C-alpha positions, 0 to 999 in steps of 0.5 A: 500500500502506498502512503498518501501524504495528503490524507487528512483522515476519514471524510465527514460531511459538513454540518450546516445550521438550518434555522427553519428546522422544526424537528422530525416531520410528521404527517398532519391528521385532519378530522374526518366526520365520515370515518366510523371504524366501528362499521368497517370489516364486520362480515358475518360470512365470507363466501369467497377468496381471491388469489393473484398468481404470478407465474414464471414458467409457461404451462403452470396450472393451478386448480383444486384450491382448498382453504381449510384449517385442518391439516388432516382434511387437507391431506385426505382431499389431496389423496382423493383429488390432487394425487390422481391428477398429479400422476397423470400429469407427470406421465403426460409430461414425461411423454411430451419430453420424450417426443420433444427429444425425438423431434430435436433428433429429427431436426439434427438429422435434417441439418446434417443432410443439408450440410452434406449437400 
C-alpha cells in the first residue's frame, strides 16, 4: 500500500445550521366526520377468496384450491383429488419430453443432410 501524504483522515460531511428546522416531520391528521371504524370489516360470512398468481414458467396450472384449517382434511382431499391428477400429469409430461427429444433428433438429422449437400 502506498502512503498518501495528503490524507487528512476519514471524510465527514459538513454540518450546516438550518434555522427553519422544526424537528422530525410528521404527517398532519385532519378530522374526518365520515370515518366510523366501528362499521368497517364486520362480515358475518365470507363466501369467497381471491388469489393473484404470478407465474414464471409457461404451462403452470393451478386448480383444486382448498382453504381449510385442518391439516388432516387437507391431506385426505389431496389423496382423493390432487394425487390422481398429479400422476397423470407427470406421465403426460414425461411423454411430451420424450417426443420433444425425438423431434430435436429429427431436426439434427435434417441439418446434417443439408450440410452434406
